[in-house]
N, CA, C and O atoms as a Tripos MOL2 file, in Angstrom:
@<TRIPOS>MOLECULE
protein
  232   231    58     0     0
PROTEIN
NO_CHARGES

@<TRIPOS>ATOM
      1 N          11.4690   14.1010 -168.1990 N.3       1 MET1
      2 CA         12.6060   13.4110 -168.4520 C.3       1 MET1
      3 C          13.8280   14.3340 -168.6830 C.2       1 MET1
      4 O          14.9480   14.0930 -168.2320 O.2       1 MET1
      5 N          13.5140   15.3800 -169.4080 N.am      2 MET2
      6 CA         14.6100   16.3860 -169.7650 C.3       2 MET2
      7 C          15.1520   16.9290 -168.4610 C.2       2 MET2
      8 O          16.3600   16.9700 -168.2310 O.2       2 MET2
      9 N          14.1850   17.3620 -167.5790 N.am      3 ALA3
     10 CA         14.7200   18.0270 -166.3510 C.3       3 ALA3
     11 C          15.6520   16.9100 -165.4500 C.2       3 ALA3
     12 O          16.6630   17.2730 -164.8480 O.2       3 ALA3
     13 N          15.2170   15.6550 -165.4490 N.am      4 THR4
     14 CA         16.0110   14.5560 -164.8850 C.3       4 THR4
     15 C          17.4650   14.6350 -165.5270 C.2       4 THR4
     16 O          18.4890   14.8280 -164.8710 O.2       4 THR4
     17 N          17.4150   14.4750 -166.7690 N.am      5 ASP5
     18 CA         18.7950   14.4430 -167.5460 C.3       5 ASP5
     19 C          19.5980   15.5920 -167.1690 C.2       5 ASP5
     20 O          20.7690   15.4280 -166.8260 O.2       5 ASP5
     21 N          18.9900   16.9010 -167.2120 N.am      6 MET6
     22 CA         19.7870   18.0630 -166.8990 C.3       6 MET6
     23 C          20.2900   18.1050 -165.4890 C.2       6 MET6
     24 O          21.4260   18.5200 -165.2560 O.2       6 MET6
     25 N          19.4600   17.6760 -164.5040 N.am      7 LEU7
     26 CA         19.9340   17.6480 -163.1970 C.3       7 LEU7
     27 C          21.0310   16.7070 -163.0570 C.2       7 LEU7
     28 O          22.0000   16.9990 -162.3560 O.2       7 LEU7
     29 N          20.9450   15.5010 -163.7280 N.am      8 GLU8
     30 CA         21.9770   14.4830 -163.3610 C.3       8 GLU8
     31 C          23.2740   14.9110 -164.2000 C.2       8 GLU8
     32 O          24.4020   14.6400 -163.7880 O.2       8 GLU8
     33 N          23.0780   15.5070 -165.2450 N.am      9 ASP9
     34 CA         24.2560   16.2260 -166.0180 C.3       9 ASP9
     35 C          25.0730   17.1330 -165.1650 C.2       9 ASP9
     36 O          26.2980   17.2140 -165.2480 O.2       9 ASP9
     37 N          24.2820   17.8530 -164.2900 N.am     10 ALA10
     38 CA         24.8930   18.8520 -163.4050 C.3      10 ALA10
     39 C          25.4070   18.2500 -162.0890 C.2      10 ALA10
     40 O          25.8860   18.9490 -161.1960 O.2      10 ALA10
     41 N          25.2750   16.8330 -162.0130 N.am     11 GLY11
     42 CA         25.9140   16.2020 -160.7620 C.3      11 GLY11
     43 C          24.9670   15.8760 -159.8140 C.2      11 GLY11
     44 O          25.3260   15.1840 -158.8620 O.2      11 GLY11
     45 N          23.7110   16.2840 -159.9050 N.am     12 PHE12
     46 CA         22.7060   15.8060 -158.8740 C.3      12 PHE12
     47 C          22.2050   14.4070 -158.8800 C.2      12 PHE12
     48 O          22.1040   13.8490 -159.9730 O.2      12 PHE12
     49 N          21.8950   13.8010 -157.8440 N.am     13 THR13
     50 CA         21.2340   12.4130 -157.6330 C.3      13 THR13
     51 C          19.7930   12.8220 -157.8730 C.2      13 THR13
     52 O          19.3210   13.7700 -157.2470 O.2      13 THR13
     53 N          19.1070   12.1690 -158.7220 N.am     14 VAL14
     54 CA         17.6580   12.2790 -159.0170 C.3      14 VAL14
     55 C          16.9000   11.1430 -158.6340 C.2      14 VAL14
     56 O          17.2290   10.0550 -159.1070 O.2      14 VAL14
     57 N          15.9700   11.2150 -157.8800 N.am     15 LEU15
     58 CA         14.9670   10.1610 -157.4310 C.3      15 LEU15
     59 C          13.6510   10.5010 -158.1300 C.2      15 LEU15
     60 O          13.1760   11.6360 -158.0860 O.2      15 LEU15
     61 N          13.0790    9.4880 -158.7730 N.am     16 GLU16
     62 CA         11.7940    9.6000 -159.3280 C.3      16 GLU16
     63 C          10.7660    8.8450 -158.6880 C.2      16 GLU16
     64 O          10.9560    7.7500 -158.1600 O.2      16 GLU16
     65 N           9.5630    9.5060 -158.7480 N.am     17 ALA17
     66 CA          8.3660    8.6840 -158.2270 C.3      17 ALA17
     67 C           7.1690    8.7350 -159.3020 C.2      17 ALA17
     68 O           7.0140    9.7140 -160.0330 O.2      17 ALA17
     69 N           6.2960    7.5510 -159.3430 N.am     18 ALA18
     70 CA          5.3970    7.5750 -160.2500 C.3      18 ALA18
     71 C           4.1410    8.3300 -159.8310 C.2      18 ALA18
     72 O           3.3210    8.7220 -160.6610 O.2      18 ALA18
     73 N           4.0230    8.5100 -158.6140 N.am     19 SER19
     74 CA          2.7750    9.2450 -158.0230 C.3      19 SER19
     75 C           3.2070   10.1470 -156.8910 C.2      19 SER19
     76 O           4.3130    9.9880 -156.3750 O.2      19 SER19
     77 N           2.3660   11.0950 -156.4840 N.am     20 ALA20
     78 CA          2.4630   11.8860 -155.2730 C.3      20 ALA20
     79 C           2.6210   11.0930 -153.9960 C.2      20 ALA20
     80 O           3.3330   11.4410 -153.0550 O.2      20 ALA20
     81 N           1.9170   10.0380 -154.0500 N.am     21 ASP21
     82 CA          1.9400    9.1040 -152.7360 C.3      21 ASP21
     83 C           3.3840    8.4530 -152.5800 C.2      21 ASP21
     84 O           4.0090    8.4220 -151.5200 O.2      21 ASP21
     85 N           3.7980    7.9610 -153.7410 N.am     22 GLU22
     86 CA          5.2220    7.3810 -153.7640 C.3      22 GLU22
     87 C           6.1690    8.5260 -153.3830 C.2      22 GLU22
     88 O           7.0380    8.3040 -152.5400 O.2      22 GLU22
     89 N           6.0650    9.6430 -153.9050 N.am     23 ALA23
     90 CA          7.0160   10.7950 -153.6150 C.3      23 ALA23
     91 C           7.1140   11.0870 -152.2080 C.2      23 ALA23
     92 O           8.1990   11.2510 -151.6490 O.2      23 ALA23
     93 N           5.8170   11.1640 -151.5320 N.am     24 LEU24
     94 CA          5.6200   11.4530 -150.1850 C.3      24 LEU24
     95 C           6.4910   10.4200 -149.3050 C.2      24 LEU24
     96 O           7.2350   10.7960 -148.3990 O.2      24 LEU24
     97 N           6.3280    9.1980 -149.6430 N.am     25 GLU25
     98 CA          6.8520    8.0550 -148.8260 C.3      25 GLU25
     99 C           8.3560    8.1290 -149.0080 C.2      25 GLU25
    100 O           9.0840    7.9650 -148.0290 O.2      25 GLU25
    101 N           8.8950    8.3860 -150.3020 N.am     26 ILE26
    102 CA         10.3740    8.6720 -150.4400 C.3      26 ILE26
    103 C          10.8020    9.7270 -149.5000 C.2      26 ILE26
    104 O          11.7670    9.5610 -148.7530 O.2      26 ILE26
    105 N          10.0800   10.8370 -149.5260 N.am     27 LEU27
    106 CA         10.5030   12.0660 -148.8110 C.3      27 LEU27
    107 C          10.5230   11.8030 -147.3160 C.2      27 LEU27
    108 O          11.3750   12.3290 -146.6000 O.2      27 LEU27
    109 N           9.5460   10.9560 -146.8230 N.am     28 GLU28
    110 CA          9.2950   10.5880 -145.4430 C.3      28 GLU28
    111 C          10.4180    9.7420 -144.8380 C.2      28 GLU28
    112 O          10.7470    9.7980 -143.6530 O.2      28 GLU28
    113 N          11.0330    8.8670 -145.8630 N.am     29 ASN29
    114 CA         11.9620    8.0030 -145.4060 C.3      29 ASN29
    115 C          13.4610    8.3920 -145.6380 C.2      29 ASN29
    116 O          14.3890    7.6810 -145.2510 O.2      29 ASN29
    117 N          13.6260    9.6020 -146.3150 N.am     30 ARG30
    118 CA         14.9710   10.1290 -146.4830 C.3      30 ARG30
    119 C          15.1430   11.6040 -145.9870 C.2      30 ARG30
    120 O          14.2550   12.4520 -146.0880 O.2      30 ARG30
    121 N          16.3660   11.8180 -145.4460 N.am     31 SER31
    122 CA         16.5950   13.1910 -144.8300 C.3      31 SER31
    123 C          17.6260   14.0320 -145.6100 C.2      31 SER31
    124 O          18.0450   15.1240 -145.2280 O.2      31 SER31
    125 N          18.0320   13.3280 -146.8800 N.am     32 ASP32
    126 CA         19.0980   14.0430 -147.7150 C.3      32 ASP32
    127 C          18.5530   14.6030 -148.8260 C.2      32 ASP32
    128 O          19.3190   14.8140 -149.7660 O.2      32 ASP32
    129 N          17.1430   14.9580 -148.9610 N.am     33 ILE33
    130 CA         16.6510   15.4530 -150.2340 C.3      33 ILE33
    131 C          16.4770   17.0430 -150.0040 C.2      33 ILE33
    132 O          15.8190   17.5200 -149.0810 O.2      33 ILE33
    133 N          17.1510   17.7710 -150.9620 N.am     34 GLY34
    134 CA         17.0780   19.1810 -150.7150 C.3      34 GLY34
    135 C          16.2700   19.8940 -151.7150 C.2      34 GLY34
    136 O          16.1690   21.1180 -151.6390 O.2      34 GLY34
    137 N          15.6010   19.1290 -152.7840 N.am     35 LEU35
    138 CA         14.7410   19.8990 -153.6820 C.3      35 LEU35
    139 C          13.6670   19.0330 -154.1030 C.2      35 LEU35
    140 O          13.9270   17.8490 -154.3190 O.2      35 LEU35
    141 N          12.3400   19.5270 -154.2660 N.am     36 LEU36
    142 CA         11.3300   18.8740 -154.8420 C.3      36 LEU36
    143 C          10.9350   19.4670 -155.9800 C.2      36 LEU36
    144 O          10.6450   20.6630 -155.9520 O.2      36 LEU36
    145 N          10.8590   18.7350 -157.1630 N.am     37 PHE37
    146 CA         10.5430   19.2560 -158.4950 C.3      37 PHE37
    147 C           9.3200   18.2600 -158.9400 C.2      37 PHE37
    148 O           9.5550   17.0770 -159.1860 O.2      37 PHE37
    149 N           8.0930   18.7720 -159.0220 N.am     38 THR38
    150 CA          6.9450   17.9250 -159.1830 C.3      38 THR38
    151 C           6.0260   18.4870 -160.3740 C.2      38 THR38
    152 O           5.9580   19.6870 -160.6420 O.2      38 THR38
    153 N           5.3910   17.5680 -160.9960 N.am     39 ASP39
    154 CA          4.3990   17.7280 -161.9390 C.3      39 ASP39
    155 C           3.1260   18.3900 -161.1000 C.2      39 ASP39
    156 O           3.0680   18.0820 -159.9090 O.2      39 ASP39
    157 N           2.3110   19.0930 -161.5180 N.am     40 MET40
    158 CA          1.0420   19.5420 -160.9080 C.3      40 MET40
    159 C          -0.0140   18.6020 -161.0480 C.2      40 MET40
    160 O          -0.7660   18.3790 -160.1000 O.2      40 MET40
    161 N          -0.1490   17.9850 -162.2310 N.am     41 GLU41
    162 CA         -1.1390   16.8000 -162.3570 C.3      41 GLU41
    163 C          -0.3710   15.4420 -162.2340 C.2      41 GLU41
    164 O           0.4810   15.0900 -163.0500 O.2      41 GLU41
    165 N          -0.7540   14.7010 -161.1250 N.am     42 MET42
    166 CA         -0.1360   13.5070 -160.7580 C.3      42 MET42
    167 C          -1.1210   12.4410 -160.5530 C.2      42 MET42
    168 O          -2.2410   12.7620 -160.1550 O.2      42 MET42
    169 N          -0.8260   11.1550 -160.7850 N.am     43 PRO43
    170 CA         -1.7430   10.1050 -160.3250 C.3      43 PRO43
    171 C          -1.7110    9.8780 -158.7840 C.2      43 PRO43
    172 O          -0.7020   10.2310 -158.1740 O.2      43 PRO43
    173 N          -2.6700    9.3580 -158.1700 N.am     44 GLY44
    174 CA         -2.6090    9.1720 -156.7590 C.3      44 GLY44
    175 C          -3.6790    9.9830 -156.0350 C.2      44 GLY44
    176 O          -4.6070   10.5240 -156.6360 O.2      44 GLY44
    177 N          -3.5200   10.0340 -154.8270 N.am     45 SER45
    178 CA         -4.5260   10.5940 -153.8670 C.3      45 SER45
    179 C          -4.3650   12.1720 -153.7870 C.2      45 SER45
    180 O          -5.2170   12.8420 -153.2030 O.2      45 SER45
    181 N          -3.2400   12.7580 -154.3920 N.am     46 MET46
    182 CA         -3.0950   14.1250 -154.2690 C.3      46 MET46
    183 C          -2.3800   14.7260 -155.6250 C.2      46 MET46
    184 O          -1.7590   13.9380 -156.3380 O.2      46 MET46
    185 N          -2.4500   15.8980 -155.9290 N.am     47 ASN47
    186 CA         -1.7220   16.5420 -157.0140 C.3      47 ASN47
    187 C          -0.4120   17.1220 -156.5840 C.2      47 ASN47
    188 O           0.0010   16.8810 -155.4490 O.2      47 ASN47
    189 N           0.2390   17.8370 -157.3740 N.am     48 GLY48
    190 CA          1.4880   18.4120 -157.1480 C.3      48 GLY48
    191 C           1.5560   19.5220 -156.0450 C.2      48 GLY48
    192 O           2.4790   19.7450 -155.2620 O.2      48 GLY48
    193 N           0.2980   20.1910 -156.1810 N.am     49 PHE49
    194 CA          0.1950   21.3290 -155.2300 C.3      49 PHE49
    195 C          -0.0030   20.8400 -153.8040 C.2      49 PHE49
    196 O           0.5540   21.3490 -152.8310 O.2      49 PHE49
    197 N          -0.9280   19.7050 -153.7560 N.am     50 ALA50
    198 CA         -1.1110   19.0800 -152.3860 C.3      50 ALA50
    199 C           0.2360   18.4550 -151.8820 C.2      50 ALA50
    200 O           0.6070   18.6550 -150.7250 O.2      50 ALA50
    201 N           0.8890   17.7750 -152.6700 N.am     51 LEU51
    202 CA          2.1960   17.2360 -152.3480 C.3      51 LEU51
    203 C           3.1950   18.3150 -151.8220 C.2      51 LEU51
    204 O           3.8360   18.1350 -150.7870 O.2      51 LEU51
    205 N           3.2870   19.3400 -152.5120 N.am     52 ALA52
    206 CA          4.1340   20.5230 -152.0720 C.3      52 ALA52
    207 C           3.8050   21.1960 -150.7250 C.2      52 ALA52
    208 O           4.6160   21.6740 -149.9310 O.2      52 ALA52
    209 N           2.3370   21.1400 -150.6060 N.am     53 ALA53
    210 CA          1.8190   21.6940 -149.2770 C.3      53 ALA53
    211 C           2.1740   20.7260 -148.1010 C.2      53 ALA53
    212 O           2.5980   21.1100 -147.0110 O.2      53 ALA53
    213 N           1.9550   19.4600 -148.4450 N.am     54 ARG54
    214 CA          2.2840   18.4320 -147.2920 C.3      54 ARG54
    215 C           3.8370   18.3890 -146.8570 C.2      54 ARG54
    216 O           4.2360   18.2150 -145.7060 O.2      54 ARG54
    217 N           4.6120   18.5780 -147.9730 N.am     55 VAL55
    218 CA          6.0960   18.7630 -147.6740 C.3      55 VAL55
    219 C           6.3770   19.9890 -146.9430 C.2      55 VAL55
    220 O           7.1440   19.9470 -145.9810 O.2      55 VAL55
    221 N           5.8210   21.0930 -147.3130 N.am     56 ALA56
    222 CA          6.0040   22.4150 -146.5880 C.3      56 ALA56
    223 C           5.7050   22.3300 -145.1460 C.2      56 ALA56
    224 O           6.4840   22.7940 -144.3130 O.2      56 ALA56
    225 N           4.6420   21.7730 -144.8410 N.am     57 GLU57
    226 CA          4.1090   21.3300 -143.4930 C.3      57 GLU57
    227 C           5.2210   20.6430 -142.6720 C.2      57 GLU57
    228 O           5.2800   20.8840 -141.4660 O.2      57 GLU57
    229 N           6.0120   19.8930 -143.1840 N.am     58 ARG58
    230 CA          7.0150   19.0640 -142.4400 C.3      58 ARG58
    231 C           8.2670   19.8610 -142.2720 C.2      58 ARG58
    232 O           9.2340   19.3750 -141.6840 O.2      58 ARG58
@<TRIPOS>BOND
     1     1     2 1
     2     2     3 1
     3     3     4 2
     4     3     5 am
     5     5     6 1
     6     6     7 1
     7     7     8 2
     8     7     9 am
     9     9    10 1
    10    10    11 1
    11    11    12 2
    12    11    13 am
    13    13    14 1
    14    14    15 1
    15    15    16 2
    16    15    17 am
    17    17    18 1
    18    18    19 1
    19    19    20 2
    20    19    21 am
    21    21    22 1
    22    22    23 1
    23    23    24 2
    24    23    25 am
    25    25    26 1
    26    26    27 1
    27    27    28 2
    28    27    29 am
    29    29    30 1
    30    30    31 1
    31    31    32 2
    32    31    33 am
    33    33    34 1
    34    34    35 1
    35    35    36 2
    36    35    37 am
    37    37    38 1
    38    38    39 1
    39    39    40 2
    40    39    41 am
    41    41    42 1
    42    42    43 1
    43    43    44 2
    44    43    45 am
    45    45    46 1
    46    46    47 1
    47    47    48 2
    48    47    49 am
    49    49    50 1
    50    50    51 1
    51    51    52 2
    52    51    53 am
    53    53    54 1
    54    54    55 1
    55    55    56 2
    56    55    57 am
    57    57    58 1
    58    58    59 1
    59    59    60 2
    60    59    61 am
    61    61    62 1
    62    62    63 1
    63    63    64 2
    64    63    65 am
    65    65    66 1
    66    66    67 1
    67    67    68 2
    68    67    69 am
    69    69    70 1
    70    70    71 1
    71    71    72 2
    72    71    73 am
    73    73    74 1
    74    74    75 1
    75    75    76 2
    76    75    77 am
    77    77    78 1
    78    78    79 1
    79    79    80 2
    80    79    81 am
    81    81    82 1
    82    82    83 1
    83    83    84 2
    84    83    85 am
    85    85    86 1
    86    86    87 1
    87    87    88 2
    88    87    89 am
    89    89    90 1
    90    90    91 1
    91    91    92 2
    92    91    93 am
    93    93    94 1
    94    94    95 1
    95    95    96 2
    96    95    97 am
    97    97    98 1
    98    98    99 1
    99    99   100 2
   100    99   101 am
   101   101   102 1
   102   102   103 1
   103   103   104 2
   104   103   105 am
   105   105   106 1
   106   106   107 1
   107   107   108 2
   108   107   109 am
   109   109   110 1
   110   110   111 1
   111   111   112 2
   112   111   113 am
   113   113   114 1
   114   114   115 1
   115   115   116 2
   116   115   117 am
   117   117   118 1
   118   118   119 1
   119   119   120 2
   120   119   121 am
   121   121   122 1
   122   122   123 1
   123   123   124 2
   124   123   125 am
   125   125   126 1
   126   126   127 1
   127   127   128 2
   128   127   129 am
   129   129   130 1
   130   130   131 1
   131   131   132 2
   132   131   133 am
   133   133   134 1
   134   134   135 1
   135   135   136 2
   136   135   137 am
   137   137   138 1
   138   138   139 1
   139   139   140 2
   140   139   141 am
   141   141   142 1
   142   142   143 1
   143   143   144 2
   144   143   145 am
   145   145   146 1
   146   146   147 1
   147   147   148 2
   148   147   149 am
   149   149   150 1
   150   150   151 1
   151   151   152 2
   152   151   153 am
   153   153   154 1
   154   154   155 1
   155   155   156 2
   156   155   157 am
   157   157   158 1
   158   158   159 1
   159   159   160 2
   160   159   161 am
   161   161   162 1
   162   162   163 1
   163   163   164 2
   164   163   165 am
   165   165   166 1
   166   166   167 1
   167   167   168 2
   168   167   169 am
   169   169   170 1
   170   170   171 1
   171   171   172 2
   172   171   173 am
   173   173   174 1
   174   174   175 1
   175   175   176 2
   176   175   177 am
   177   177   178 1
   178   178   179 1
   179   179   180 2
   180   179   181 am
   181   181   182 1
   182   182   183 1
   183   183   184 2
   184   183   185 am
   185   185   186 1
   186   186   187 1
   187   187   188 2
   188   187   189 am
   189   189   190 1
   190   190   191 1
   191   191   192 2
   192   191   193 am
   193   193   194 1
   194   194   195 1
   195   195   196 2
   196   195   197 am
   197   197   198 1
   198   198   199 1
   199   199   200 2
   200   199   201 am
   201   201   202 1
   202   202   203 1
   203   203   204 2
   204   203   205 am
   205   205   206 1
   206   206   207 1
   207   207   208 2
   208   207   209 am
   209   209   210 1
   210   210   211 1
   211   211   212 2
   212   211   213 am
   213   213   214 1
   214   214   215 1
   215   215   216 2
   216   215   217 am
   217   217   218 1
   218   218   219 1
   219   219   220 2
   220   219   221 am
   221   221   222 1
   222   222   223 1
   223   223   224 2
   224   223   225 am
   225   225   226 1
   226   226   227 1
   227   227   228 2
   228   227   229 am
   229   229   230 1
   230   230   231 1
   231   231   232 2
@<TRIPOS>SUBSTRUCTURE
     1 MET1         2 RESIDUE 1 A MET
     2 MET2         6 RESIDUE 1 A MET
     3 ALA3        10 RESIDUE 1 A ALA
     4 THR4        14 RESIDUE 1 A THR
     5 ASP5        18 RESIDUE 1 A ASP
     6 MET6        22 RESIDUE 1 A MET
     7 LEU7        26 RESIDUE 1 A LEU
     8 GLU8        30 RESIDUE 1 A GLU
     9 ASP9        34 RESIDUE 1 A ASP
    10 ALA10       38 RESIDUE 1 A ALA
    11 GLY11       42 RESIDUE 1 A GLY
    12 PHE12       46 RESIDUE 1 A PHE
    13 THR13       50 RESIDUE 1 A THR
    14 VAL14       54 RESIDUE 1 A VAL
    15 LEU15       58 RESIDUE 1 A LEU
    16 GLU16       62 RESIDUE 1 A GLU
    17 ALA17       66 RESIDUE 1 A ALA
    18 ALA18       70 RESIDUE 1 A ALA
    19 SER19       74 RESIDUE 1 A SER
    20 ALA20       78 RESIDUE 1 A ALA
    21 ASP21       82 RESIDUE 1 A ASP
    22 GLU22       86 RESIDUE 1 A GLU
    23 ALA23       90 RESIDUE 1 A ALA
    24 LEU24       94 RESIDUE 1 A LEU
    25 GLU25       98 RESIDUE 1 A GLU
    26 ILE26      102 RESIDUE 1 A ILE
    27 LEU27      106 RESIDUE 1 A LEU
    28 GLU28      110 RESIDUE 1 A GLU
    29 ASN29      114 RESIDUE 1 A ASN
    30 ARG30      118 RESIDUE 1 A ARG
    31 SER31      122 RESIDUE 1 A SER
    32 ASP32      126 RESIDUE 1 A ASP
    33 ILE33      130 RESIDUE 1 A ILE
    34 GLY34      134 RESIDUE 1 A GLY
    35 LEU35      138 RESIDUE 1 A LEU
    36 LEU36      142 RESIDUE 1 A LEU
    37 PHE37      146 RESIDUE 1 A PHE
    38 THR38      150 RESIDUE 1 A THR
    39 ASP39      154 RESIDUE 1 A ASP
    40 MET40      158 RESIDUE 1 A MET
    41 GLU41      162 RESIDUE 1 A GLU
    42 MET42      166 RESIDUE 1 A MET
    43 PRO43      170 RESIDUE 1 A PRO
    44 GLY44      174 RESIDUE 1 A GLY
    45 SER45      178 RESIDUE 1 A SER
    46 MET46      182 RESIDUE 1 A MET
    47 ASN47      186 RESIDUE 1 A ASN
    48 GLY48      190 RESIDUE 1 A GLY
    49 PHE49      194 RESIDUE 1 A PHE
    50 ALA50      198 RESIDUE 1 A ALA
    51 LEU51      202 RESIDUE 1 A LEU
    52 ALA52      206 RESIDUE 1 A ALA
    53 ALA53      210 RESIDUE 1 A ALA
    54 ARG54      214 RESIDUE 1 A ARG
    55 VAL55      218 RESIDUE 1 A VAL
    56 ALA56      222 RESIDUE 1 A ALA
    57 GLU57      226 RESIDUE 1 A GLU
    58 ARG58      230 RESIDUE 1 A ARG
C-alpha cells in the first residue's frame, strides 16, 4: 500500500488486483498500462514471476 500511495502522490494512476489472474485480466483489457509492479507471492494460479513472464511474452 505504501508503493501505491507513493505512485499516486507522484501523479500516476494506480490499478490494483487481488490476484495474478485478476492482474492479467486487467492487463489484457487495457493498452495504456506502462508499468507492472507485483508481489512475488500472490493468490491464484500463478505467482508474480509467472505473471511477469506472461506479460513479457505479450
